[in-house]
C-alpha positions in Angstrom: 0.0 0.0 0.0 1.4 3.4 -1.0 0.1 6.2 1.2 1.1 9.8 0.3 0.6 12.7 2.8 0.2 16.2 1.7 -1.3 19.5 2.7 -4.5 20.0 0.8 -7.7 22.2 1.2 -9.8 21.2 -1.8 -11.7 18.0 -1.7 -14.9 16.7 -3.4 -18.1 16.4 -1.3 -18.2 12.7 -2.3 -14.8 11.9 -0.8 -15.4 13.8 2.4 -18.8 12.2 2.8 -17.3 8.7 2.3 -14.5 9.3 4.7 -16.5 10.9 7.5 -19.3 8.3 7.3 -16.8 5.5 7.3 -15.9 6.4 10.8 -19.6 7.1 11.8 -19.4 10.8 12.2 -22.6 12.6 11.6 -20.8 15.6 10.0 -20.5 13.3 7.0 -24.1 14.0 6.3 -23.2 17.5 5.4 -20.6 17.0 2.7 -21.1 20.4 1.1 -20.4 22.1 4.5 -17.3 19.9 5.0 -15.9 21.1 1.6 -16.2 24.7 2.8 -14.9 23.8 6.2 -11.8 22.3 4.8 -11.0 25.5 2.8 -11.3 27.4 6.1 -8.9 25.5 8.2 -5.4 26.8 8.7 -3.9 23.4 8.2 -5.3 20.2 6.5 -3.0 17.3 5.9 -4.5 14.3 4.1 -3.5 10.8 3.5 -4.2 9.2 0.1 -3.7 5.6 -0.8 -3.5 5.3 -4.5 -5.4 8.5 -4.8 -8.2 7.6 -2.5 -8.7 9.8 0.6 -8.2 7.6 3.6 -7.3 10.1 6.3 -7.0 13.6 7.3 -6.2 16.0 10.1 -7.4 19.7 10.4 -6.1 22.4 12.6 -6.9 26.0 13.3 -4.4 28.4 14.8 -4.0 32.0 15.9 -0.7 32.3 14.0 1.8 32.3 16.9 0.7 30.7 20.1 -2.2 28.2 19.9 -3.3 25.6 17.5 -6.3 23.3 17.8 -6.8 20.0 16.1 -10.4 19.8 15.2 -10.6 16.7 12.9 -8.5 13.5 12.8 -9.9 10.6 11.1 -8.7 7.4 9.3 -10.8 5.1 7.2 -11.3 2.0 9.3 -10.0 -0.2 6.5 -6.6 1.7 6.9 -6.4 1.9 10.6 -3.5 0.3 12.3 -1.1 1.4 9.5 0.3 4.4 11.4 -1.6 6.9 9.2 -3.2 8.7 12.2 0.1 8.8 14.1 1.8 10.2 11.0 -0.9 12.9 10.5 -0.5 14.0 14.2 3.3 14.1 13.7 2.9 16.3 10.7 0.7 18.7 12.7 3.1 18.6 15.6 6.0 19.5 13.3 4.2 22.4 11.7 3.3 23.9 15.1 6.5 23.1 16.9 7.1 26.7 17.8 3.7 27.3 19.1 3.0 27.2 22.9 0.0 24.9 22.8 -1.6 22.4 20.5 -5.0 21.3 21.9 -7.4 18.5 20.9 -10.7 17.4 22.3 -10.4 13.5 22.5 -13.4 11.3 22.9 -12.9 8.8 25.7 -12.4 5.9 23.2 -9.6 7.7 21.5 -7.9 9.2 24.5 -5.2 6.5 24.7 -4.2 7.2 21.1 -3.7 11.0 21.8 -1.8 10.3 24.9 0.5 8.0 22.9 1.0 11.0 20.6 2.2 13.2 23.5 -1.0 14.9 24.5 -1.9 15.1 28.2 -5.4 15.2 29.7 -6.1 18.5 31.5 -6.8 18.2 35.2 -8.7 21.5 35.3 -10.6 21.9 32.0 -13.5 20.1 30.4 -14.7 20.2 26.7 -18.0 22.0 26.3 -20.3 22.1 23.2 -23.3 23.7 21.7 -24.0 21.3 18.8 -26.6 19.9 16.4 -24.4 16.9 15.6 -25.1 13.5 17.2 -21.6 12.2 17.0 
């Protein structure tokens, strides 16, 4: 399997819909919004296997101090191949001079992020106003 990683902001609605729904994320039901969202992120690094979108990571930043990882997803058929870890490494490298890189990890994925160097905050909790169900 040949997986290529690259910064990219333009995707088709079909490929984003397929990837997001492959991991069961309700945002996949809004592919046109996802296309626009990808263009708005400061950083989007994708993974493609023979041209097929199989993973991506998106981050927003303030330009100097703080970066926030919003999306990290890998097609289940490609999980366990270090794609997610490589995507995180690319973001950590890009933001190496920043003072904080933050992520909200769902409990099932917390171990993955801890293995990538993130630490659970003892004095903060994620909070949302959302219409999404996953």
